[in-house]
N, CA, C and O of each residue as an XYZ file, in Angstrom:
736
protein
N      86.601     23.960     58.010
C      88.074     24.022     58.102
C      88.493     24.208     56.694
O      87.876     23.736     55.739
N      89.725     25.020     56.601
C      90.354     25.157     55.325
C      90.988     23.885     54.955
O      91.516     23.160     55.798
N      90.937     23.578     53.573
C      91.434     22.324     53.140
C      91.698     22.459     51.546
O      91.033     23.248     50.875
N      92.635     21.701     51.021
C      92.952     21.849     49.750
C      93.272     20.364     49.152
O      93.719     19.494     49.900
N      93.058     20.148     47.964
C      93.431     18.846     47.375
C      93.540     19.076     45.863
O      93.016     20.033     45.294
N      94.284     18.095     45.241
C      94.324     18.153     43.729
C      93.318     17.239     43.228
O      93.062     16.139     43.718
N      92.715     17.812     42.128
C      91.546     17.045     41.485
C      91.815     17.223     40.040
O      91.730     18.340     39.529
N      92.150     16.128     39.332
C      92.176     16.247     37.841
C      93.418     17.110     37.461
O      93.395     17.637     36.349
N      94.452     17.303     38.230
C      95.734     18.056     37.910
C      95.470     19.401     38.272
O      96.418     20.182     38.190
N      94.393     19.821     38.649
C      94.075     21.224     39.126
C      94.110     21.369     40.644
O      94.398     20.420     41.374
N      93.788     22.668     41.128
C      93.779     22.689     42.625
C      92.397     23.196     42.955
O      91.868     24.178     42.434
N      91.821     22.343     43.967
C      90.525     22.758     44.475
C      90.741     23.119     46.000
O      91.386     22.403     46.765
N      90.194     24.190     46.323
C      90.448     24.838     47.633
C      89.119     25.153     48.215
O      88.286     25.825     47.606
N      88.910     24.607     49.529
C      87.680     24.969     50.222
C      88.062     25.728     51.522
O      88.837     25.257     52.355
N      87.511     26.838     51.623
C      87.660     27.713     52.922
C      86.246     28.080     53.404
O      85.427     28.692     52.718
N      86.047     27.636     54.674
C      84.791     27.902     55.318
C      84.975     29.306     55.984
O      85.699     29.453     56.968
N      84.255     30.370     55.375
C      84.506     31.702     55.754
C      83.829     31.970     57.134
O      84.044     33.020     57.740
N      83.037     31.033     57.597
C      82.204     31.148     58.830
C      83.201     30.654     60.068
O      83.182     31.208     61.167
N      84.007     29.624     59.767
C      84.911     29.174     60.892
C      86.351     29.319     60.669
O      87.078     29.301     61.662
N      86.893     29.469     59.444
C      88.307     29.680     59.203
C      88.731     30.990     59.417
O      88.071     31.952     59.025
N      89.925     31.104     60.089
C      90.603     32.435     60.280
C      91.358     32.702     58.918
O      91.639     31.808     58.121
N      91.652     34.044     58.748
C      92.515     34.473     57.735
C      93.764     33.644     57.523
O      94.102     33.220     56.418
N      94.417     33.444     58.627
C      95.702     32.667     58.579
C      95.540     31.324     58.251
O      96.443     30.729     57.664
N      94.440     30.743     58.575
C      94.256     29.286     58.173
C      93.881     29.192     56.515
O      94.235     28.250     55.806
N      93.198     30.205     56.106
C      92.889     30.291     54.711
C      94.237     30.551     53.871
O      94.406     29.971     52.799
N      95.168     31.423     54.381
C      96.360     31.580     53.642
C      97.171     30.326     53.727
O      97.720     29.919     52.703
N      97.291     29.698     54.819
C      97.963     28.375     54.988
C      97.525     27.397     53.892
O      98.306     26.776     53.171
N      96.182     27.330     53.846
C      95.641     26.333     52.934
C      96.074     26.696     51.399
O      96.444     25.818     50.620
N      95.995     28.024     51.056
C      96.304     28.230     49.728
C      97.816     28.176     49.457
O      98.198     27.976     48.304
N      98.674     28.338     50.432
C     100.114     28.016     50.198
C     100.259     26.529     50.144
O     101.055     26.104     49.306
N      99.603     25.632     50.921
C      99.676     24.319     50.833
C      99.330     23.838     49.594
O     100.093     23.039     49.051
N      98.193     24.223     48.983
C      97.539     23.909     47.744
C      98.544     24.060     46.665
O      98.551     23.261     45.729
N      99.419     25.066     46.739
C     100.378     25.339     45.581
C     101.857     24.784     46.030
O     102.890     25.151     45.470
N     101.818     23.876     47.086
C     103.129     23.272     47.297
C     104.144     24.222     47.977
O     105.355     23.999     47.953
N     103.633     25.203     48.534
C     104.568     26.180     49.413
C     104.616     25.627     50.759
O     103.681     24.902     51.099
N     105.568     25.859     51.579
C     105.611     25.607     52.988
C     104.808     26.822     53.647
O     105.201     27.989     53.638
N     103.674     26.381     54.195
C     102.816     27.459     54.764
C     103.393     28.075     55.976
O     104.031     27.385     56.770
N     103.185     29.437     56.173
C     103.564     30.167     57.217
C     102.540     29.900     58.366
O     101.394     30.345     58.310
N     102.989     29.175     59.380
C     102.084     28.836     60.422
C     102.013     29.987     61.526
O     102.986     30.393     62.161
N     100.686     30.449     61.653
C     100.616     31.445     62.674
C     101.018     31.096     64.100
O     100.869     29.976     64.589
N     101.536     32.137     64.720
C     102.177     31.867     66.072
C     101.180     31.084     67.045
O     101.653     30.345     67.909
N      99.902     31.232     66.917
C      98.981     30.819     67.913
C      98.757     29.271     67.660
O      98.125     28.626     68.497
N      99.189     28.749     66.687
C      98.884     27.346     66.366
C     100.041     26.455     66.946
O     101.211     26.763     66.720
N      99.708     25.324     67.711
C     100.514     24.582     68.405
C     101.880     24.158     67.696
O     102.965     24.185     68.278
N     101.713     23.794     66.473
C     102.975     23.395     65.689
C     103.700     24.559     65.352
O     104.752     24.326     64.757
N     103.446     25.711     65.557
C     104.141     26.929     65.077
C     105.564     26.846     65.485
O     106.389     27.151     64.623
N     105.991     26.485     66.653
C     107.368     26.543     67.127
C     108.098     25.474     66.374
O     109.310     25.671     66.292
N     107.661     24.435     65.831
C     108.421     23.379     65.271
C     108.713     23.730     63.678
O     109.563     23.092     63.056
N     107.997     24.720     63.107
C     108.059     24.942     61.709
C     108.809     26.208     61.368
O     108.388     27.273     61.820
N     109.869     26.178     60.618
C     110.586     27.347     60.214
C     109.723     27.798     58.889
O     109.640     27.063     57.904
N     109.170     28.924     58.959
C     108.300     29.283     57.792
C     108.974     29.900     56.538
O     108.316     30.321     55.587
N     110.367     29.929     56.599
C     111.007     30.516     55.483
C     111.310     29.343     54.620
O     111.486     28.215     55.079
N     111.370     29.669     53.247
C     111.820     28.597     52.372
C     113.309     28.152     52.546
O     114.187     28.867     53.028
N     113.464     26.962     52.120
C     114.783     26.346     52.369
C     115.237     25.611     51.056
O     114.397     25.125     50.298
N     116.546     25.543     50.812
C     117.122     24.920     49.561
C     116.434     23.450     49.447
O     116.204     22.966     48.339
N     116.116     22.759     50.664
C     115.516     21.463     50.606
C     114.145     21.656     49.897
O     113.648     20.719     49.272
N     113.587     22.753     49.982
C     112.234     22.791     49.212
C     112.344     22.797     47.666
O     111.352     22.701     46.943
N     113.544     22.911     47.227
C     113.681     22.859     45.675
C     113.882     21.489     45.277
O     114.345     20.642     46.041
N     113.532     21.263     44.064
C     113.656     19.833     43.516
C     115.099     19.244     43.415
O     116.115     19.837     43.052
N     114.973     18.029     43.789
C     116.316     17.097     43.766
C     116.467     16.349     42.408
O     117.395     15.562     42.218
N     115.525     16.624     41.478
C     115.562     15.769     40.337
C     116.309     16.493     39.222
O     116.253     17.715     39.083
N     117.066     15.617     38.373
C     117.823     15.977     37.387
C     117.168     16.804     36.472
O     116.134     16.323     36.007
N     117.526     18.052     36.040
C     116.837     18.895     35.018
C     117.697     19.109     33.819
O     117.411     19.869     32.894
N     118.783     18.372     33.907
C     119.753     18.496     32.610
C     121.202     18.355     33.065
O     121.571     18.976     34.062
N     122.056     17.560     32.378
C     123.462     17.507     32.656
C     123.799     17.142     34.048
O     124.943     17.365     34.443
N     122.887     16.582     34.869
C     123.035     16.248     36.240
C     122.777     17.297     37.236
O     122.907     17.058     38.436
N     122.399     18.504     36.773
C     121.952     19.663     37.590
C     120.575     19.401     38.178
O     119.681     18.896     37.498
N     120.420     19.741     39.416
C     119.018     19.826     40.100
C     118.866     21.369     40.565
O     119.781     22.192     40.597
N     117.599     21.571     40.897
C     117.398     22.915     41.375
C     118.084     23.266     42.652
O     118.428     24.414     42.934
N     118.272     22.180     43.441
C     119.062     22.340     44.649
C     120.496     22.647     44.379
O     121.027     23.590     44.965
N     121.194     21.870     43.482
C     122.567     22.132     43.137
C     122.736     23.379     42.495
O     123.818     23.948     42.642
N     121.768     23.950     41.745
C     121.798     25.274     41.049
C     121.731     26.392     42.175
O     122.409     27.414     42.069
N     120.975     26.188     43.149
C     120.881     27.106     44.329
C     122.239     27.138     44.912
O     122.809     28.224     45.022
N     122.820     26.017     45.305
C     124.093     25.859     45.938
C     125.136     26.597     45.162
O     126.036     27.217     45.728
N     125.009     26.526     43.852
C     126.003     27.302     42.852
C     125.861     28.685     43.050
O     126.834     29.369     43.368
N     124.682     29.187     42.884
C     124.565     30.685     42.993
C     124.791     31.169     44.358
O     125.140     32.336     44.536
N     124.616     30.346     45.347
C     124.840     30.758     46.762
C     126.324     30.951     47.083
O     126.766     31.739     47.919
N     127.067     30.083     46.264
C     128.629     30.180     46.445
C     129.307     31.222     45.680
O     130.461     31.547     45.957
N     128.598     31.802     44.662
C     129.275     32.874     43.891
C     129.321     34.070     44.586
O     128.478     34.367     45.432
N     130.454     34.920     44.215
C     130.538     36.179     44.633
C     129.411     37.005     44.314
O     128.776     36.608     43.337
N     128.941     38.165     44.936
C     127.778     38.841     44.513
C     127.953     39.440     43.039
O     126.944     39.494     42.335
N     129.065     39.851     42.578
C     129.239     40.386     41.310
C     128.916     39.319     40.128
O     128.207     39.579     39.156
N     129.565     38.057     40.377
C     129.329     36.993     39.446
C     127.851     36.586     39.578
O     127.214     36.318     38.558
N     127.326     36.533     40.699
C     125.850     36.070     40.886
C     125.002     37.098     40.110
O     124.109     36.641     39.396
N     125.162     38.319     40.162
C     124.510     39.260     39.446
C     124.561     39.177     38.023
O     123.556     39.381     37.343
N     125.806     38.856     37.473
C     125.906     38.603     36.002
C     125.080     37.339     35.579
O     124.314     37.363     34.615
N     125.275     36.298     36.317
C     124.435     34.994     36.015
C     122.894     35.333     36.081
O     122.087     34.868     35.276
N     122.532     36.250     37.190
C     121.074     36.516     37.145
C     120.675     37.244     35.930
O     119.640     36.931     35.341
N     121.483     38.256     35.497
C     121.123     38.902     34.346
C     120.978     38.154     33.007
O     120.115     38.416     32.169
N     121.901     37.209     32.898
C     121.791     36.251     31.742
C     120.655     35.373     31.778
O     120.054     35.013     30.765
N     120.330     34.987     33.096
C     119.063     34.115     33.287
C     117.792     34.904     33.054
O     116.849     34.413     32.435
N     117.771     36.138     33.556
C     116.612     36.877     33.293
C     116.443     37.198     31.757
O     115.351     37.565     31.323
N     117.495     37.058     30.985
C     117.324     37.281     29.512
C     116.992     36.045     28.844
O     117.150     35.968     27.625
N     116.534     35.043     29.531
C     116.238     33.826     28.962
C     117.329     32.803     28.666
O     117.086     31.753     28.071
N     118.522     33.139     29.095
C     119.687     32.180     29.126
C     120.691     32.576     28.062
O     121.720     31.906     27.973
N     120.485     33.637     27.217
C     121.247     33.988     26.175
C     121.442     35.544     26.176
O     120.476     36.306     26.122
N     122.719     35.968     26.239
C     122.988     37.464     26.243
C     124.290     37.753     25.561
O     125.251     36.995     25.695
N     124.335     38.828     24.836
C     125.421     39.233     24.030
C     126.458     39.781     25.166
O     126.024     40.155     26.256
N     127.802     39.807     24.865
C     128.787     40.355     25.664
C     128.476     41.831     25.896
O     128.597     42.320     27.019
N     128.055     42.582     24.791
C     127.773     43.980     24.769
C     126.684     44.277     25.857
O     126.798     45.157     26.710
N     125.602     43.423     25.720
C     124.470     43.674     26.645
C     124.896     43.516     28.031
O     124.534     44.362     28.849
N     125.621     42.532     28.391
C     126.008     42.285     29.702
C     127.072     43.466     30.296
O     127.003     43.886     31.451
N     128.002     43.896     29.365
C     128.893     44.888     29.749
C     128.169     46.123     29.830
O     128.464     46.818     30.802
N     127.186     46.625     28.952
C     126.515     47.869     29.127
C     125.643     47.845     30.408
O     125.541     48.850     31.111
N     125.033     46.713     30.691
C     124.126     46.619     31.816
C     124.918     46.879     33.182
O     124.421     47.555     34.083
N     126.142     46.315     33.271
C     126.825     46.502     34.544
C     127.734     47.685     34.639
O     128.142     48.030     35.748
N     128.104     48.372     33.492
C     128.926     49.452     33.516
C     128.008     50.570     34.123
O     127.064     51.077     33.517
N     128.417     50.902     35.444
C     127.580     52.053     36.089
C     126.412     51.418     36.712
O     125.528     52.183     37.100
N     126.247     50.141     36.880
C     125.090     49.561     37.647
C     125.035     50.137     39.035
O     126.075     50.266     39.681
N     123.869     50.489     39.520
C     123.731     51.115     40.882
C     124.159     50.134     42.017
O     124.691     50.626     43.012
N     123.974     48.817     41.948
C     124.432     48.063     43.111
C     125.659     47.180     42.767
O     126.453     46.924     43.672
N     125.859     46.712     41.555
C     127.015     45.835     41.255
C     127.677     46.450     39.953
O     127.594     45.857     38.878
N     128.339     47.663     40.085
C     129.032     48.171     38.876
C     130.233     47.268     38.630
O     130.993     46.850     39.504
N     130.302     47.029     37.346
C     131.461     46.155     36.840
C     131.968     46.909     35.487
O     131.225     47.018     34.512
N     133.219     47.391     35.512
C     133.612     48.017     34.245
C     133.761     46.940     33.291
O     134.146     45.832     33.665
N     133.437     47.230     31.892
C     133.545     46.381     30.810
C     134.784     45.440     30.828
O     134.694     44.222     30.672
N     135.914     46.090     31.024
C     137.225     45.430     31.115
C     137.204     44.345     32.161
O     138.085     43.492     32.060
N     136.334     44.239     33.155
C     136.438     43.444     34.311
C     135.450     42.262     34.339
O     135.476     41.419     35.235
N     134.534     42.239     33.262
C     133.436     41.156     33.257
C     134.107     39.896     33.189
O     133.725     38.981     33.920
N     135.092     39.735     32.373
C     135.669     38.355     32.269
C     136.248     37.838     33.639
O     136.075     36.681     34.022
N     136.890     38.708     34.285
C     137.488     38.362     35.639
C     136.320     38.071     36.616
O     136.462     37.161     37.433
N     135.305     38.709     36.583
C     134.170     38.611     37.394
C     133.588     37.235     37.216
O     133.183     36.603     38.192
N     133.537     36.754     35.989
C     132.971     35.429     35.599
C     133.935     34.323     35.839
O     133.507     33.173     35.749
N     135.286     34.547     36.158
C     136.345     33.427     36.272
C     135.870     32.561     37.404
O     136.234     31.385     37.417
N     135.089     33.029     38.363
C     134.696     32.170     39.488
C     133.801     31.005     39.175
O     133.775     30.023     39.916
N     133.037     31.100     38.047
C     132.060     30.122     37.691
C     132.659     28.711     37.560
O     132.012     27.746     37.966
N     133.847     28.565     37.017
C     134.354     27.229     36.714
C     134.798     26.681     38.188
O     134.585     25.510     38.501
N     135.354     27.497     38.966
C     135.842     26.925     40.308
C     134.686     26.515     41.151
O     134.697     25.452     41.772
N     133.619     27.409     41.179
C     132.413     27.044     42.058
C     131.539     25.881     41.324
O     130.877     25.069     41.972
N     131.598     25.887     40.135
C     130.928     24.636     39.430
C     131.637     23.369     39.769
O     131.002     22.359     40.071
N     133.016     23.399     39.724
C     133.720     22.132     40.049
C     133.537     21.738     41.523
O     133.601     20.548     41.833
N     133.321     22.645     42.399
C     133.146     22.391     43.816
C     131.736     21.917     44.182
O     131.526     20.975     44.947
N     130.734     22.680     43.547
C     129.391     22.257     43.981
C     128.492     21.611     42.756
O     127.375     21.152     42.991
N     128.965     21.610     41.659
C     128.183     21.065     40.521
C     128.461     19.504     40.412
O     129.367     18.938     41.024
N     127.620     18.923     39.607
C     127.617     17.510     39.168
C     129.047     17.322     38.509
O     129.557     18.234     37.859
N     129.661     16.124     38.700
C     130.901     15.748     38.241
C     130.826     15.547     36.617
O     129.908     14.970     36.032
N     131.911     16.105     36.045
C     131.979     15.832     34.650
C     130.987     16.579     33.678
O     130.808     16.208     32.518
N     130.321     17.726     34.282
C     129.341     18.408     33.317
C     130.031     19.411     32.543
O     131.121     19.895     32.847
N     129.344     19.698     31.530
C     129.716     20.952     30.710
C     129.660     22.184     31.415
O     128.945     22.254     32.414
N     130.354     23.220     31.008
C     130.302     24.520     31.862
C     128.801     25.009     31.758
O     128.153     25.027     30.712
N     128.343     25.408     33.026
C     127.044     25.936     33.100
C     126.850     27.140     32.349
O     125.792     27.280     31.735
N     127.764     28.059     32.315
C     127.659     29.253     31.435
C     128.683     29.041     30.320
O     129.886     28.928     30.554
N     128.135     28.991     29.067
C     128.955     28.693     27.923
C     129.177     29.991     27.309
O     128.308     30.864     27.326
N     130.367     30.151     26.743
C     130.767     31.498     26.084
C     131.121     31.126     24.625
O     131.756     30.099     24.385
N     130.734     31.909     23.723
C     131.056     31.780     22.262
C     131.691     33.114     22.042
O     131.080     34.175     21.916
N     133.195     32.917     22.004
C     133.999     34.126     21.784
C     133.825     34.655     20.338
O     133.900     35.867     20.136
N     133.614     33.853     19.407
C     133.508     34.403     18.034
C     132.157     35.098     17.824
O     132.100     36.086     17.092
N     131.083     34.626     18.430
C     129.643     35.285     18.259
C     129.491     36.406     19.361
O     128.636     37.288     19.273
N     130.362     36.306     20.376
C     130.342     37.213     21.550
C     129.031     37.176     22.328
O     128.355     38.187     22.518
N     128.694     35.925     22.782
C     127.518     35.810     23.587
C     127.731     34.807     24.581
O     128.615     33.962     24.442
N     126.918     34.850     25.652
C     126.772     33.845     26.779
C     125.568     33.136     26.672
O     124.496     33.692     26.432
N     125.724     31.716     26.871
C     124.468     30.981     26.786
C     124.380     29.914     27.916
O     125.368     29.305     28.326
N     123.109     29.737     28.388
C     122.864     28.769     29.410
C     121.649     27.906     28.870
O     120.610     28.392     28.423
N     121.907     26.674     28.969
C     120.789     25.696     28.425
C     119.535     26.037     28.900
O     119.478     26.414     30.071
N     118.411     25.981     28.177
C     116.985     26.465     28.494
C     116.558     25.810     29.832
O     116.005     26.494     30.693
N     116.804     24.514     30.011
C     116.280     23.791     31.212
C     117.039     24.317     32.413
O     116.468     24.566     33.474
N     118.304     24.476     32.229
C     119.124     24.984     33.302
C     118.690     26.400     33.640
O     118.564     26.745     34.815
N     118.475     27.172     32.689
C     117.976     28.640     32.936
C     116.655     28.644     33.780
O     116.404     29.456     34.670
N     115.860     27.632     33.374
C     114.514     27.636     34.177
C     114.762     27.291     35.574
O     114.192     27.884     36.491
N     115.644     26.294     35.767
C     116.007     25.749     37.117
C     116.749     27.007     38.013
O     116.524     27.140     39.216
N     117.603     27.845     37.303
C     118.156     28.925     37.829
C     117.150     30.052     38.254
O     117.357     30.735     39.257
N     116.054     30.217     37.450
C     115.055     31.051     37.891
C     114.354     30.636     39.199
O     113.965     31.491     39.995
N     114.193     29.288     39.417
C     113.617     28.837     40.558
C     114.636     29.052     41.725
O     114.191     29.416     42.813
N     115.842     28.869     41.578
C     116.958     28.986     42.518
C     117.054     30.473     42.835
O     117.100     30.835     44.011
N     117.084     31.309     41.875
C     117.087     32.897     42.170
C     115.868     33.293     43.015
O     115.989     34.176     43.864
N     114.662     32.651     42.805
C     113.541     32.966     43.563
C     113.739     32.695     44.956
O     113.297     33.471     45.803
N     114.417     31.575     45.282
C     114.692     31.156     46.659
C     115.777     32.080     47.204
O     115.770     32.395     48.394
N     116.678     32.505     46.389
C     117.808     33.413     46.861
C     117.154     34.704     47.158
O     117.679     35.377     48.045
N     116.098     35.172     46.569
C     115.412     36.552     46.816
C     114.780     36.441     48.140
O     114.806     37.382     48.934
N     114.154     35.204     48.426
C     113.455     35.044     49.792
C     114.508     34.856     50.864
O     114.249     35.285     51.988
N     115.776     34.206     50.616
C     116.530     33.865     51.608
C     118.022     34.433     51.393
O     118.963     33.643     51.318
N     118.188     35.647     51.308
C     119.539     36.313     50.995
C     120.510     35.958     51.978
O     121.712     36.022     51.719
N     120.027     35.547     53.213
C     120.944     35.331     54.293
C     121.845     33.915     53.881
O     122.925     33.634     54.400
N     121.262     33.223     52.996
C     122.092     31.936     52.590
C     123.108     32.175     51.454
O     123.704     31.195     51.008
N     123.354     33.423     50.941
C     124.155     33.626     49.943
C     125.532     34.268     50.358
O     125.625     35.061     51.295
N     126.501     33.896     49.652
C     127.956     34.302     49.954
C     127.955     35.786     49.786
O     127.331     36.290     48.852
N     128.599     36.484     50.612
C     128.762     38.015     50.324
C     127.581     38.775     50.754
O     127.647     39.999     50.638
N     126.526     38.257     51.226
C     125.368     39.028     51.550
C     125.170     39.105     53.015
O     125.365     38.100     53.698
N     124.796     40.224     53.549
C     124.670     40.330     55.025
C     123.673     39.373     55.535
O     122.630     39.201     54.904
N     123.930     38.689     56.709
C     123.092     37.858     57.230
C     122.171     38.638     58.137
O     122.632     39.582     58.779
N     120.889     38.300     58.230
C     119.902     39.029     59.068
C     118.522     38.634     58.900
O     118.215     37.856     57.996
N     117.636     39.126     59.726
C     116.284     38.636     59.646
C     115.656     39.115     58.344
O     115.986     40.189     57.841
N     114.726     38.288     57.794
C     113.964     38.625     56.663
C     112.786     39.592     57.104
O     112.096     39.310     58.084
N     112.605     40.566     56.470
C     111.384     41.504     56.821
C     110.500     41.534     55.715
O     109.470     42.207     55.766
């Protein structure tokens, strides 16, 4: 039978190729890495398990300034698609980006074009969304330095945003302004 366990901080996985099915082996690998396994339809518990990732799968532990991975997901899910795309770009750049880089990236962007003069307006929703879904009394998630002309997100928060964006990639149906539909 496929099984997994943690041993000395690592992962040890045992799959019996003589008796385990491919689906059982994949489920064991997913479980070993802390993912919610996709349960094959033939297994009795399949009807009770939603195989898609969920915001509850993200950490609820404080990663900085009161933010959790779950709260960060709710933050990005509440943003309009353009503002979410800008936050994603800054996150993908490690949490720091110049105004010029952001403006050039979105000027003529194929899915989220934003003229350079409209970037500030696009980002205006961050404060309102942060007040609604973020921890009370926190500093701005996206910090702007007008004199140096750059955006900055604290490193720990940027790492949490990467995890939240990974869930958003898997579950676009949970995002504001995105079409709801089946995941293919």
